Gaussian input, Z-matrix of N, CA and C with variables (Angstrom, degrees):
# hf/3-21g

backbone

0 1
 N
 C     1     B1
 C     2     B2     1     A1
 N     3     B3     2     A2     1     D1
 C     4     B4     3     A3     2     D2
 C     5     B5     4     A4     3     D3
 N     6     B6     5     A5     4     D4
 C     7     B7     6     A6     5     D5
 C     8     B8     7     A7     6     D6
 N     9     B9     8     A8     7     D7
 C    10    B10     9     A9     8     D8
 C    11    B11    10    A10     9     D9
 N    12    B12    11    A11    10    D10
 C    13    B13    12    A12    11    D11
 C    14    B14    13    A13    12    D12
 N    15    B15    14    A14    13    D13
 C    16    B16    15    A15    14    D14
 C    17    B17    16    A16    15    D15
 N    18    B18    17    A17    16    D16
 C    19    B19    18    A18    17    D17
 C    20    B20    19    A19    18    D18
 N    21    B21    20    A20    19    D19
 C    22    B22    21    A21    20    D20
 C    23    B23    22    A22    21    D21
 N    24    B24    23    A23    22    D22
 C    25    B25    24    A24    23    D23
 C    26    B26    25    A25    24    D24
 N    27    B27    26    A26    25    D25
 C    28    B28    27    A27    26    D26
 C    29    B29    28    A28    27    D27
 N    30    B30    29    A29    28    D28
 C    31    B31    30    A30    29    D29
 C    32    B32    31    A31    30    D30
 N    33    B33    32    A32    31    D31
 C    34    B34    33    A33    32    D32
 C    35    B35    34    A34    33    D33
 N    36    B36    35    A35    34    D34
 C    37    B37    36    A36    35    D35
 C    38    B38    37    A37    36    D36
 N    39    B39    38    A38    37    D37
 C    40    B40    39    A39    38    D38
 C    41    B41    40    A40    39    D39
 N    42    B42    41    A41    40    D40
 C    43    B43    42    A42    41    D41
 C    44    B44    43    A43    42    D42
 N    45    B45    44    A44    43    D43
 C    46    B46    45    A45    44    D44
 C    47    B47    46    A46    45    D45
 N    48    B48    47    A47    46    D46
 C    49    B49    48    A48    47    D47
 C    50    B50    49    A49    48    D48
 N    51    B51    50    A50    49    D49
 C    52    B52    51    A51    50    D50
 C    53    B53    52    A52    51    D51
 N    54    B54    53    A53    52    D52
 C    55    B55    54    A54    53    D53
 C    56    B56    55    A55    54    D54
 N    57    B57    56    A56    55    D55
 C    58    B58    57    A57    56    D56
 C    59    B59    58    A58    57    D57
 N    60    B60    59    A59    58    D58
 C    61    B61    60    A60    59    D59
 C    62    B62    61    A61    60    D60
 N    63    B63    62    A62    61    D61
 C    64    B64    63    A63    62    D62
 C    65    B65    64    A64    63    D63
 N    66    B66    65    A65    64    D64
 C    67    B67    66    A66    65    D65
 C    68    B68    67    A67    66    D66
 N    69    B69    68    A68    67    D67
 C    70    B70    69    A69    68    D68
 C    71    B71    70    A70    69    D69
 N    72    B72    71    A71    70    D70
 C    73    B73    72    A72    71    D71
 C    74    B74    73    A73    72    D72
 N    75    B75    74    A74    73    D73
 C    76    B76    75    A75    74    D74
 C    77    B77    76    A76    75    D75
 N    78    B78    77    A77    76    D76
 C    79    B79    78    A78    77    D77
 C    80    B80    79    A79    78    D78
 N    81    B81    80    A80    79    D79
 C    82    B82    81    A81    80    D80
 C    83    B83    82    A82    81    D81
 N    84    B84    83    A83    82    D82
 C    85    B85    84    A84    83    D83
 C    86    B86    85    A85    84    D84
 N    87    B87    86    A86    85    D85
 C    88    B88    87    A87    86    D86
 C    89    B89    88    A88    87    D87
 N    90    B90    89    A89    88    D88
 C    91    B91    90    A90    89    D89
 C    92    B92    91    A91    90    D90
 N    93    B93    92    A92    91    D91
 C    94    B94    93    A93    92    D92
 C    95    B95    94    A94    93    D93
 N    96    B96    95    A95    94    D94
 C    97    B97    96    A96    95    D95
 C    98    B98    97    A97    96    D96
 N    99    B99    98    A98    97    D97
 C   100   B100    99    A99    98    D98
 C   101   B101   100   A100    99    D99
 N   102   B102   101   A101   100   D100
 C   103   B103   102   A102   101   D101
 C   104   B104   103   A103   102   D102
 N   105   B105   104   A104   103   D103
 C   106   B106   105   A105   104   D104
 C   107   B107   106   A106   105   D105
 N   108   B108   107   A107   106   D106
 C   109   B109   108   A108   107   D107
 C   110   B110   109   A109   108   D108
 N   111   B111   110   A110   109   D109
 C   112   B112   111   A111   110   D110
 C   113   B113   112   A112   111   D111
 N   114   B114   113   A113   112   D112
 C   115   B115   114   A114   113   D113
 C   116   B116   115   A115   114   D114
 N   117   B117   116   A116   115   D115
 C   118   B118   117   A117   116   D116
 C   119   B119   118   A118   117   D117
 N   120   B120   119   A119   118   D118
 C   121   B121   120   A120   119   D119
 C   122   B122   121   A121   120   D120
 N   123   B123   122   A122   121   D121
 C   124   B124   123   A123   122   D122
 C   125   B125   124   A124   123   D123
 N   126   B126   125   A125   124   D124
 C   127   B127   126   A126   125   D125
 C   128   B128   127   A127   126   D126
 N   129   B129   128   A128   127   D127
 C   130   B130   129   A129   128   D128
 C   131   B131   130   A130   129   D129
 N   132   B132   131   A131   130   D130
 C   133   B133   132   A132   131   D131
 C   134   B134   133   A133   132   D132
 N   135   B135   134   A134   133   D133
 C   136   B136   135   A135   134   D134
 C   137   B137   136   A136   135   D135
 N   138   B138   137   A137   136   D136
 C   139   B139   138   A138   137   D137
 C   140   B140   139   A139   138   D138
 N   141   B141   140   A140   139   D139
 C   142   B142   141   A141   140   D140
 C   143   B143   142   A142   141   D141
 N   144   B144   143   A143   142   D142
 C   145   B145   144   A144   143   D143
 C   146   B146   145   A145   144   D144
 N   147   B147   146   A146   145   D145
 C   148   B148   147   A147   146   D146
 C   149   B149   148   A148   147   D147
 N   150   B150   149   A149   148   D148
 C   151   B151   150   A150   149   D149
 C   152   B152   151   A151   150   D150
 N   153   B153   152   A152   151   D151
 C   154   B154   153   A153   152   D152
 C   155   B155   154   A154   153   D153
 N   156   B156   155   A155   154   D154
 C   157   B157   156   A156   155   D155
 C   158   B158   157   A157   156   D156
 N   159   B159   158   A158   157   D157
 C   160   B160   159   A159   158   D158
 C   161   B161   160   A160   159   D159
 N   162   B162   161   A161   160   D160
 C   163   B163   162   A162   161   D161
 C   164   B164   163   A163   162   D162
 N   165   B165   164   A164   163   D163
 C   166   B166   165   A165   164   D164
 C   167   B167   166   A166   165   D165
 N   168   B168   167   A167   166   D166
 C   169   B169   168   A168   167   D167
 C   170   B170   169   A169   168   D168
 N   171   B171   170   A170   169   D169
 C   172   B172   171   A171   170   D170
 C   173   B173   172   A172   171   D171
 N   174   B174   173   A173   172   D172
 C   175   B175   174   A174   173   D173
 C   176   B176   175   A175   174   D174
 N   177   B177   176   A176   175   D175
 C   178   B178   177   A177   176   D176
 C   179   B179   178   A178   177   D177
 N   180   B180   179   A179   178   D178
 C   181   B181   180   A180   179   D179
 C   182   B182   181   A181   180   D180
 N   183   B183   182   A182   181   D181
 C   184   B184   183   A183   182   D182
 C   185   B185   184   A184   183   D183
 N   186   B186   185   A185   184   D184
 C   187   B187   186   A186   185   D185
 C   188   B188   187   A187   186   D186

   B1=1.4438
   B2=1.5327
   B3=1.3090
   B4=1.4626
   B5=1.5235
   B6=1.3340
   B7=1.4637
   B8=1.5288
   B9=1.3221
   B10=1.4664
   B11=1.5180
   B12=1.3245
   B13=1.4714
   B14=1.5270
   B15=1.3224
   B16=1.4685
   B17=1.5262
   B18=1.3383
   B19=1.4595
   B20=1.5274
   B21=1.3269
   B22=1.4627
   B23=1.5299
   B24=1.3364
   B25=1.4660
   B26=1.5253
   B27=1.3262
   B28=1.4632
   B29=1.5284
   B30=1.3214
   B31=1.4670
   B32=1.5248
   B33=1.3261
   B34=1.4652
   B35=1.5273
   B36=1.3163
   B37=1.4647
   B38=1.5236
   B39=1.3249
   B40=1.4604
   B41=1.5230
   B42=1.3323
   B43=1.4606
   B44=1.5264
   B45=1.3285
   B46=1.4658
   B47=1.5290
   B48=1.3377
   B49=1.4597
   B50=1.5186
   B51=1.3410
   B52=1.4596
   B53=1.5195
   B54=1.3274
   B55=1.4627
   B56=1.5200
   B57=1.3325
   B58=1.4657
   B59=1.5184
   B60=1.3392
   B61=1.4542
   B62=1.5161
   B63=1.3271
   B64=1.4553
   B65=1.5271
   B66=1.3385
   B67=1.4648
   B68=1.5226
   B69=1.3247
   B70=1.4609
   B71=1.5212
   B72=1.3305
   B73=1.4602
   B74=1.5176
   B75=1.3262
   B76=1.4650
   B77=1.5261
   B78=1.3318
   B79=1.4685
   B80=1.5249
   B81=1.3389
   B82=1.4597
   B83=1.5203
   B84=1.3403
   B85=1.4641
   B86=1.5176
   B87=1.3355
   B88=1.4650
   B89=1.5264
   B90=1.3164
   B91=1.4593
   B92=1.5139
   B93=1.3236
   B94=1.4576
   B95=1.5287
   B96=1.3366
   B97=1.4624
   B98=1.5249
   B99=1.3229
   B100=1.4647
   B101=1.5233
   B102=1.3208
   B103=1.4603
   B104=1.5265
   B105=1.3265
   B106=1.4617
   B107=1.5159
   B108=1.3243
   B109=1.4679
   B110=1.5266
   B111=1.3232
   B112=1.4697
   B113=1.5240
   B114=1.3365
   B115=1.4637
   B116=1.5221
   B117=1.3290
   B118=1.4671
   B119=1.5271
   B120=1.3215
   B121=1.4707
   B122=1.5253
   B123=1.3253
   B124=1.4680
   B125=1.5242
   B126=1.3280
   B127=1.4626
   B128=1.5219
   B129=1.3243
   B130=1.4679
   B131=1.5271
   B132=1.3268
   B133=1.4705
   B134=1.5214
   B135=1.3233
   B136=1.4694
   B137=1.5198
   B138=1.3266
   B139=1.4668
   B140=1.5269
   B141=1.3215
   B142=1.4687
   B143=1.5276
   B144=1.3325
   B145=1.4583
   B146=1.5302
   B147=1.3244
   B148=1.4631
   B149=1.5281
   B150=1.3287
   B151=1.4678
   B152=1.5251
   B153=1.3375
   B154=1.4565
   B155=1.5286
   B156=1.3138
   B157=1.4550
   B158=1.5310
   B159=1.3243
   B160=1.4544
   B161=1.5248
   B162=1.3379
   B163=1.4640
   B164=1.5221
   B165=1.3349
   B166=1.4596
   B167=1.5240
   B168=1.3025
   B169=1.4645
   B170=1.5251
   B171=1.3230
   B172=1.4591
   B173=1.5227
   B174=1.3341
   B175=1.4599
   B176=1.5276
   B177=1.3135
   B178=1.4614
   B179=1.5280
   B180=1.3093
   B181=1.4600
   B182=1.5212
   B183=1.3324
   B184=1.4644
   B185=1.5195
   B186=1.3404
   B187=1.4702
   B188=1.4904
   A1=111.02
   A2=116.77
   A3=120.48
   A4=110.69
   A5=116.94
   A6=120.72
   A7=110.00
   A8=117.30
   A9=120.98
   A10=112.23
   A11=116.87
   A12=120.78
   A13=110.22
   A14=116.53
   A15=120.48
   A16=110.33
   A17=117.07
   A18=120.02
   A19=111.38
   A20=117.46
   A21=119.50
   A22=110.69
   A23=117.25
   A24=120.60
   A25=110.22
   A26=116.96
   A27=120.95
   A28=110.44
   A29=116.87
   A30=120.49
   A31=110.28
   A32=117.10
   A33=120.69
   A34=110.31
   A35=117.24
   A36=120.39
   A37=110.82
   A38=117.26
   A39=119.64
   A40=110.52
   A41=116.62
   A42=120.46
   A43=110.29
   A44=117.91
   A45=120.05
   A46=110.91
   A47=118.58
   A48=120.85
   A49=110.56
   A50=117.29
   A51=119.96
   A52=110.87
   A53=117.54
   A54=118.98
   A55=111.03
   A56=117.84
   A57=119.59
   A58=110.79
   A59=117.31
   A60=120.19
   A61=110.88
   A62=117.29
   A63=118.86
   A64=110.28
   A65=117.97
   A66=120.10
   A67=110.35
   A68=116.75
   A69=120.47
   A70=109.96
   A71=117.66
   A72=120.83
   A73=111.34
   A74=117.07
   A75=120.88
   A76=109.90
   A77=117.10
   A78=120.07
   A79=111.57
   A80=116.96
   A81=119.75
   A82=111.33
   A83=116.68
   A84=119.67
   A85=110.96
   A86=117.18
   A87=120.20
   A88=110.31
   A89=116.92
   A90=120.59
   A91=111.99
   A92=116.56
   A93=120.81
   A94=110.98
   A95=116.38
   A96=120.58
   A97=110.22
   A98=116.68
   A99=121.04
   A100=111.10
   A101=117.34
   A102=121.10
   A103=110.67
   A104=117.16
   A105=120.66
   A106=111.83
   A107=116.93
   A108=120.61
   A109=110.78
   A110=117.04
   A111=120.58
   A112=110.56
   A113=117.23
   A114=120.03
   A115=111.76
   A116=117.40
   A117=120.55
   A118=110.37
   A119=117.08
   A120=120.52
   A121=110.49
   A122=117.63
   A123=121.11
   A124=110.22
   A125=117.08
   A126=120.36
   A127=111.12
   A128=117.50
   A129=121.10
   A130=110.48
   A131=117.10
   A132=120.64
   A133=110.59
   A134=117.79
   A135=120.80
   A136=110.16
   A137=117.40
   A138=119.88
   A139=111.47
   A140=117.52
   A141=119.95
   A142=111.18
   A143=117.54
   A144=120.50
   A145=112.62
   A146=117.63
   A147=121.96
   A148=110.96
   A149=119.01
   A150=119.71
   A151=112.66
   A152=117.11
   A153=120.48
   A154=111.33
   A155=116.94
   A156=121.07
   A157=110.76
   A158=117.73
   A159=120.72
   A160=111.35
   A161=117.26
   A162=119.85
   A163=110.43
   A164=117.45
   A165=120.76
   A166=111.07
   A167=116.53
   A168=120.97
   A169=110.18
   A170=117.23
   A171=121.33
   A172=110.49
   A173=117.71
   A174=121.02
   A175=111.03
   A176=117.72
   A177=120.72
   A178=112.54
   A179=116.98
   A180=120.01
   A181=113.91
   A182=118.10
   A183=119.28
   A184=112.00
   A185=118.64
   A186=121.57
   A187=112.78
   D1=-38.15
   D2=178.56
   D3=-63.14
   D4=-38.47
   D5=178.88
   D6=-63.28
   D7=-40.69
   D8=178.42
   D9=-62.34
   D10=-40.68
   D11=178.84
   D12=-65.21
   D13=-43.54
   D14=179.68
   D15=-64.01
   D16=-42.12
   D17=179.64
   D18=-64.60
   D19=-41.96
   D20=-179.85
   D21=-66.67
   D22=-37.11
   D23=177.20
   D24=-65.59
   D25=-39.77
   D26=179.36
   D27=-65.31
   D28=-41.94
   D29=177.75
   D30=-63.60
   D31=-40.72
   D32=178.91
   D33=-63.05
   D34=-41.68
   D35=179.77
   D36=-64.89
   D37=-40.36
   D38=179.52
   D39=-61.66
   D40=-43.16
   D41=-178.81
   D42=-66.24
   D43=-44.32
   D44=-178.28
   D45=-67.28
   D46=-35.92
   D47=177.08
   D48=-65.46
   D49=-38.76
   D50=179.03
   D51=-66.29
   D52=-40.12
   D53=179.15
   D54=-68.27
   D55=-36.00
   D56=176.64
   D57=-65.12
   D58=-41.76
   D59=178.13
   D60=-64.65
   D61=-39.59
   D62=-179.89
   D63=-67.68
   D64=-34.38
   D65=176.39
   D66=-64.84
   D67=-40.56
   D68=178.08
   D69=-64.26
   D70=-42.75
   D71=178.14
   D72=-61.37
   D73=-40.81
   D74=179.29
   D75=-64.31
   D76=-43.00
   D77=178.52
   D78=-63.47
   D79=-39.84
   D80=178.65
   D81=-65.27
   D82=-40.57
   D83=178.61
   D84=-65.13
   D85=-41.91
   D86=178.12
   D87=-64.16
   D88=-40.27
   D89=178.38
   D90=-63.82
   D91=-39.95
   D92=178.78
   D93=-65.69
   D94=-41.13
   D95=178.21
   D96=-64.81
   D97=-43.34
   D98=179.64
   D99=-63.59
   D100=-42.14
   D101=178.53
   D102=-63.32
   D103=-41.17
   D104=177.36
   D105=-62.23
   D106=-42.37
   D107=178.93
   D108=-64.33
   D109=-40.64
   D110=178.69
   D111=-63.68
   D112=-42.30
   D113=179.42
   D114=-64.73
   D115=-38.49
   D116=177.81
   D117=-64.08
   D118=-43.05
   D119=178.96
   D120=-63.68
   D121=-41.81
   D122=178.53
   D123=-62.43
   D124=-42.43
   D125=179.28
   D126=-62.69
   D127=-42.61
   D128=179.18
   D129=-62.87
   D130=-42.95
   D131=179.70
   D132=-63.93
   D133=-43.02
   D134=179.51
   D135=-64.39
   D136=-41.10
   D137=178.60
   D138=-65.32
   D139=-32.93
   D140=177.96
   D141=-74.16
   D142=-36.15
   D143=-178.82
   D144=-76.95
   D145=-36.28
   D146=-176.23
   D147=-127.08
   D148=65.36
   D149=-177.50
   D150=-69.16
   D151=-30.22
   D152=-177.88
   D153=-64.52
   D154=-35.71
   D155=-178.99
   D156=-60.10
   D157=-41.04
   D158=-178.21
   D159=-75.55
   D160=-31.61
   D161=177.69
   D162=-68.78
   D163=-41.79
   D164=177.99
   D165=-64.70
   D166=-41.36
   D167=179.02
   D168=-61.46
   D169=-43.63
   D170=180.00
   D171=-66.91
   D172=-38.21
   D173=-179.53
   D174=-69.03
   D175=-38.28
   D176=-178.18
   D177=-70.31
   D178=-39.14
   D179=-172.76
   D180=-103.29
   D181=10.45
   D182=179.71
   D183=-85.89
   D184=-12.42
   D185=-176.76
   D186=-81.14

């Protein structure tokens, strides 16, 4: 009976560790998506504020 209790506790720990890892993975994926969205917004704002800089860069390196 003691072996059964230990085995069930071990199985419970494995399941809870997997769910904790999956929660961490989900948070990391959400963080990565959020960071990407922030970088895209920053790029759009910079392009709107300094459009001449990007036109000159394209003209210089298009040859």
